[in-house]
C-alpha positions in Angstrom: 31.9 -94.6 -23.7 29.6 -94.8 -26.7 27.8 -92.2 -28.7 25.6 -91.6 -31.6 24.6 -88.5 -33.6 21.9 -87.6 -36.1 21.0 -84.3 -37.8 17.3 -83.4 -38.0 15.5 -80.7 -39.9 14.3 -78.9 -36.8 15.6 -75.6 -35.2 17.7 -75.9 -32.1 15.1 -73.9 -30.1 12.5 -76.6 -30.9 14.8 -79.4 -30.2 15.7 -77.9 -26.8 11.9 -77.6 -26.0 11.7 -81.4 -26.6 14.8 -82.1 -24.5 13.1 -80.4 -21.6 9.9 -82.4 -22.1 12.0 -85.6 -22.2 13.0 -84.9 -18.5 9.4 -85.5 -17.4 8.2 -87.7 -20.3 11.1 -90.0 -21.3 8.7 -92.7 -22.5 8.2 -90.6 -25.7 11.9 -90.6 -26.4 13.6 -93.7 -24.9 12.5 -97.3 -25.9 11.1 -99.4 -23.1 10.5 -96.7 -20.4 7.5 -97.0 -18.0 6.4 -95.9 -14.5 8.2 -92.5 -14.4 8.2 -90.8 -11.0 9.6 -87.3 -10.4 10.9 -87.5 -6.8 12.4 -84.1 -6.4 12.5 -80.8 -8.4 14.9 -77.9 -8.1 15.8 -75.2 -10.6 17.7 -77.0 -13.4 17.8 -80.3 -11.5 15.3 -83.2 -11.1 15.6 -86.6 -9.4 13.7 -89.2 -11.4 12.9 -92.9 -11.0 11.6 -95.1 -13.8 11.4 -98.6 -15.1 13.1 -99.7 -18.3 13.0 -102.9 -20.2 14.9 -103.4 -23.5 14.6 -106.5 -25.7 16.0 -109.6 -24.0 16.5 -107.9 -20.6 14.4 -108.0 -17.4 12.6 -104.8 -16.3 14.7 -102.8 -13.9 13.9 -99.7 -11.8 16.6 -97.0 -11.5 17.0 -93.5 -10.2 18.9 -90.6 -11.8 19.7 -87.0 -11.2 19.1 -84.9 -14.3 20.7 -81.5 -14.8 20.5 -79.1 -17.7 21.5 -75.9 -19.4 21.0 -74.9 -23.0 21.6 -77.1 -25.1 22.8 -80.0 -22.9 21.1 -82.4 -20.5 23.0 -84.8 -18.2 21.3 -88.0 -16.8 23.5 -89.2 -13.9 22.7 -92.6 -12.4 22.0 -92.5 -8.6 20.8 -96.0 -8.2 20.9 -98.8 -10.8 21.2 -102.6 -10.2 24.0 -103.1 -12.8 25.6 -99.8 -13.9 27.0 -96.5 -12.7 27.7 -93.4 -14.9 25.8 -90.9 -17.0 24.3 -90.1 -20.3 24.7 -86.7 -22.0 22.2 -85.3 -24.5 23.6 -82.5 -26.6 21.9 -80.3 -29.3 24.2 -78.4 -31.7 23.0 -75.8 -34.2 23.9 -76.7 -37.8 21.7 -74.0 -39.4 18.5 -72.1 -38.6 16.5 -75.2 -39.6 18.9 -78.1 -38.7 20.2 -79.4 -35.4 22.6 -82.2 -34.6 21.6 -84.4 -31.7 24.3 -86.4 -29.9 23.8 -88.8 -27.0 26.9 -90.0 -25.2 26.6 -92.9 -22.8 29.3 -93.4 -20.2 28.2 -96.3 -18.1 30.3 -98.9 -16.3 29.4 -102.3 -14.9 29.2 -101.8 -11.1 30.9 -105.2 -10.4 33.6 -105.5 -13.1 34.2 -101.9 -14.0 33.9 -102.7 -17.7 32.5 -100.0 -20.0 29.0 -100.5 -21.3 29.4 -101.2 -25.1 25.9 -102.0 -26.4 25.9 -99.4 -29.2 22.4 -100.3 -30.3 20.9 -98.9 -27.1 22.2 -95.4 -27.7 21.6 -95.6 -31.4 17.9 -96.6 -30.8 17.5 -93.8 -28.2 18.9 -91.1 -30.5 16.8 -92.4 -33.5 13.6 -92.6 -31.4 14.2 -89.0 -30.1 14.9 -87.6 -33.5 11.8 -89.3 -35.1 9.6 -88.2 -32.2 10.7 -84.6 -32.4 10.3 -84.4 -36.2 6.8 -86.0 -36.0 5.7 -83.7 -33.1 6.9 -80.6 -34.9 5.1 -81.7 -38.1 1.9 -82.4 -36.2 2.0 -86.2 -36.7 1.4 -87.0 -33.0 
């Protein structure tokens, strides 16, 4: 399991709004995401498929079940060519104008059972999310 946290100068209510947008538009938050398809929607649950390609890796398509309640979102792998597991996104109130964002990635290799350990993947996702939220809230996008 790997994780990364940052604190951004945005209220938890506004961070939460962006976490919910991320469910339908992950391309704004996660590097390398394209071809998003919402396959099923229920209250507080979505089944989503998408392609992702990170530097030095081939493009892959995977499906995940996303569940949420304030201020936490879980992205659980349903179908992925190499990994099983989940990613948690958590927002924690630091003050009225600051929020800590933590992403925790708990993936395992489907063949070997080894933990996924590429820290830069989760670090880049958190940093891109934080930057996007700050810029959106300041009207830069």
